[in-house]
C-alpha positions in Angstrom: 92.9 121.0 89.0 90.0 122.3 86.8 86.9 123.1 88.9 85.0 124.7 86.0 82.2 122.8 84.4 83.5 120.6 81.6 81.9 119.1 78.5 83.0 115.5 78.5 82.6 113.0 75.7 82.3 109.4 76.9 83.2 106.8 74.3 81.3 103.7 75.3 79.0 105.9 77.3 76.2 103.3 77.3 78.4 100.6 78.6 79.1 99.3 82.1 82.0 101.7 82.9 80.7 104.5 80.7 77.3 104.8 82.3 78.8 105.0 85.8 81.4 107.5 84.7 78.7 109.7 83.2 76.7 109.6 86.4 79.8 110.6 88.4 80.7 113.5 86.1 77.1 114.7 86.1 77.0 114.7 89.9 80.0 117.0 89.8 78.2 119.5 87.5 79.8 118.6 84.2 77.9 118.2 80.9 78.1 114.7 79.5 78.0 113.6 75.8 77.2 109.9 75.4 79.0 108.3 72.4 78.1 104.8 71.2 77.8 102.8 68.1 74.0 103.2 68.0 72.8 106.3 69.8 69.1 105.5 69.1 69.4 102.2 71.1 71.7 103.6 73.8 68.7 105.0 75.7 67.6 101.5 76.6 70.7 101.0 78.7 71.0 104.4 80.2 69.7 105.3 83.7 67.0 107.9 83.7 69.4 110.5 85.0 71.3 110.3 81.7 68.4 110.0 79.3 68.4 113.7 78.3 72.2 113.8 77.7 73.4 114.6 74.2 74.3 111.5 72.2 76.7 111.1 69.3 77.6 108.1 67.1 81.1 106.8 67.3 82.8 103.7 65.9 86.4 103.4 67.0 87.1 100.9 64.2 86.2 103.6 61.7 87.9 106.5 63.4 91.5 105.5 62.7 92.8 108.9 61.4 93.0 112.1 63.6 90.9 114.1 61.1 88.1 111.6 61.4 87.5 112.9 65.0 86.9 116.5 64.0 83.1 116.3 64.3 83.0 114.2 67.5 85.4 116.5 69.4 83.6 119.8 68.5 83.0 121.7 71.7 84.6 119.0 73.9 86.9 119.7 76.9 87.7 116.1 77.9 87.3 112.6 76.4 86.9 109.4 78.4 87.6 106.3 76.3 85.8 103.3 77.9 85.6 101.3 74.7 87.1 97.8 74.5 86.3 94.5 72.9 86.9 91.1 74.4 86.7 89.3 71.1 87.0 90.4 67.5 83.9 90.6 65.2 84.1 91.8 61.6 85.8 95.2 61.3 85.9 95.4 65.1 89.4 94.1 65.5 91.9 94.5 68.3 94.2 96.4 65.9 91.5 99.0 65.0 89.6 99.3 68.3 92.5 99.1 70.8 95.4 100.6 68.8 94.6 102.6 65.7 91.5 104.2 67.0 93.0 105.3 70.4 96.2 106.6 68.6 94.1 108.8 66.2 92.0 110.0 69.2 95.1 110.9 71.2 96.6 112.8 68.3 93.3 114.6 67.7 93.1 115.5 71.4 96.7 116.8 71.4 95.9 119.1 68.4 92.9 120.6 70.3 94.4 120.6 73.8 91.6 118.2 74.9 92.2 116.1 78.0 92.1 112.3 77.5 91.3 109.6 80.1 91.8 106.2 78.6 90.6 103.1 80.4 92.9 100.1 80.0 93.5 97.1 82.2 95.9 95.8 84.9 98.3 93.0 84.3 99.5 93.8 80.8 103.0 92.5 80.0 105.3 92.2 77.0 105.5 88.4 77.3 101.8 87.8 77.0 100.8 85.4 74.3 97.2 86.6 74.2 96.3 89.0 71.3 93.7 90.9 73.4 96.2 91.6 76.1 99.0 92.6 73.7 96.6 94.9 71.9 95.6 96.7 75.1 99.3 97.2 76.0 100.1 98.5 72.5 97.1 100.9 72.8 98.7 102.4 75.9 102.0 102.8 74.2 100.7 104.6 71.1 98.8 107.0 73.4 102.0 107.6 75.4 103.8 108.3 72.2 101.6 111.3 71.4 101.7 114.9 72.8 98.2 114.4 74.4 97.5 115.4 78.0 96.4 111.9 79.0 95.8 109.6 81.9 95.8 105.8 81.4 93.6 104.1 83.9 94.2 100.5 84.9 91.4 99.1 87.1 91.4 95.7 88.7 88.5 93.2 88.4 85.2 95.2 88.5 82.1 94.5 90.5 78.8 96.2 90.3 75.2 96.1 89.0 74.8 96.1 85.2 78.2 94.7 84.2 78.0 91.5 82.1 81.1 90.0 83.6 80.3 91.1 87.1 76.7 89.8 86.9 78.1 86.5 85.6 80.4 86.1 88.5 77.6 86.9 90.9 75.6 84.1 89.3 78.5 81.7 89.6 78.9 82.7 93.2 75.4 81.5 94.0 76.1 78.0 92.6 76.7 75.4 95.4 79.7 74.2 93.4 82.5 76.5 92.1 84.6 75.1 89.3 88.0 76.7 89.6 91.0 76.5 87.3 93.8 74.9 89.3 96.4 77.5 88.2 94.1 80.5 89.0 96.2 81.4 92.0 96.7 85.1 91.3 95.1 87.7 93.5 92.9 90.6 92.4 91.8 93.7 94.3 88.2 93.7 93.1 86.9 97.3 92.6 83.4 98.7 92.8 82.6 100.2 89.5 81.2 103.3 91.2 84.6 104.0 92.8 86.2 103.6 89.4 83.7 106.1 88.0 84.5 108.7 90.8 88.2 108.3 90.0 87.6 108.8 86.3 85.6 112.0 87.1 88.4 113.3 89.3 91.0 112.6 86.5 88.9 114.6 84.0 89.5 117.6 86.2 93.2 117.2 86.3 95.4 118.8 83.6 99.1 118.5 82.8 99.9 116.1 85.7 102.7 113.9 84.7 102.4 111.8 87.9 98.9 110.9 86.8 99.9 109.5 83.4 99.5 105.9 84.6 96.9 105.3 87.3 96.3 101.9 88.8 93.2 101.3 90.8 91.8 98.6 93.0 89.7 97.8 96.0 90.9 97.4 99.6 91.1 93.6 99.8 93.3 91.2 97.9 91.7 87.9 97.0 92.1 84.9 94.6 89.3 84.1 92.3 88.1 81.4 94.7 88.1 83.9 97.6 86.3 86.5 95.5 83.5 84.1 94.6 83.2 83.2 98.3 83.0 86.9 99.3 80.2 87.5 96.7 78.4 84.4 98.0 78.8 85.4 101.6 77.2 88.8 100.8 74.0 86.9 100.0 74.1 85.1 103.4 75.0 81.7 101.9 77.6 79.3 103.4 80.8 78.7 101.4 80.3 76.6 98.2 82.2 73.4 97.4 85.2 73.9 95.2 85.8 71.7 92.1 89.4 72.1 90.9 89.6 72.1 87.1 92.9 70.9 85.5 94.7 73.8 83.8 94.7 72.2 80.3 91.0 71.6 80.5 90.3 75.2 81.7 92.4 76.5 78.9 90.5 74.4 76.3 87.2 75.6 77.7 88.4 79.2 77.4 89.4 78.7 73.8 86.0 77.2 73.0 84.3 80.2 74.7 86.4 82.6 72.6 85.6 80.7 69.4 81.9 80.7 70.1 81.7 84.1 71.8 80.3 82.6 75.0 80.3 84.1 78.5 83.0 86.3 79.8 85.4 83.4 80.3 88.3 83.9 77.9 91.9 82.9 77.4 93.0 86.5 78.3 91.2 86.4 81.6 92.6 82.9 82.3 96.1 84.2 81.7 95.6 87.2 84.1 94.3 84.8 86.8 97.6 82.9 86.9 99.5 85.8 88.5 98.8 88.6 90.9 96.9 91.4 89.2 97.1 94.2 91.8 97.6 98.0 91.6 101.0 99.2 92.5 100.5 101.7 93.9 96.7 102.0 94.4 95.8 105.6 93.7 92.1 105.2 94.3 92.0 106.6 97.9 93.9 109.7 96.8 91.6 110.3 93.9 88.3 109.8 95.6 89.3 111.0 99.0 88.1 107.9 100.9 88.7 104.2 101.4 87.4 101.8 98.6 83.9 100.5 98.8 83.9 97.0 100.3 83.3 94.3 97.7 81.5 91.2 99.0 82.1 90.2 102.6 84.4 87.8 104.4 82.8 84.3 104.2 81.9 82.0 107.1 84.4 79.3 108.1 85.5 77.5 105.0 84.4 73.9 104.4 86.5 71.2 102.8 86.7 71.3 99.1 84.9 68.8 96.8 88.2 67.1 96.0 89.2 66.8 99.7 85.8 65.3 100.5 86.1 62.8 97.7 89.6 61.8 98.8 88.4 61.3 102.4 85.5 59.2 101.2 
């Protein structure tokens, strides 16, 4: 374990995960460099504690060769890659952002003996039909194929202030009626983003630990999407909402439309993940942060009959 102050480059440092990781690293006494597509605008999204951090411009869709990273990695001890795209736009393709860019980064880090912490996702499988999920899995594999000193971090569903997806779920939780895909029966271990940030900061200090090459993280409670929404709703003091089951084909069609129009965080990839359990095995979070996970939401009041049950009874 490296207890000396580090200089850590955070790719996607102005994003949801990146901001919290930067704060956790700064709290441990490390110097943080915020890398984003537009450093001049990044300050609008950074908390005041990070406003004076050095900023550098980085486009993973451009940085697809190891030599392209020379300037960005100058003086850096560790890199946190928290960049990801849910949908493609122009040159920002899954191939360039999730595969070619991370492979070049890992090779560049290997040449300079720089530690790499790469944020991926839980639930990636070879039989996935979704291009986003396949690209994330291939991104993991190209990193593993290099000589870099790396950790691949796979968090479960994230909860916390400032995350677009997390804020959207909080908004849905406040609705009196929860539309739920009928095949969304998989369980998640929703994770507070601040816990993820602490784990990332701890991993930055670890070097040459083969047992930490693949790190799966989650919260302390396993819930389905319906139960997660109820837990978020109960945290605001509201009674459980009515549930409206949405037929699987209709939910899939809605996700395809959202992907096509770049609307909301509802996507075909997320719908696929919700069909099966998406849990860390094992959950290394307590070992990394030295405590139990932060509770997400609260257990709801006694459940009420669903909308469909009430309609049938009527």
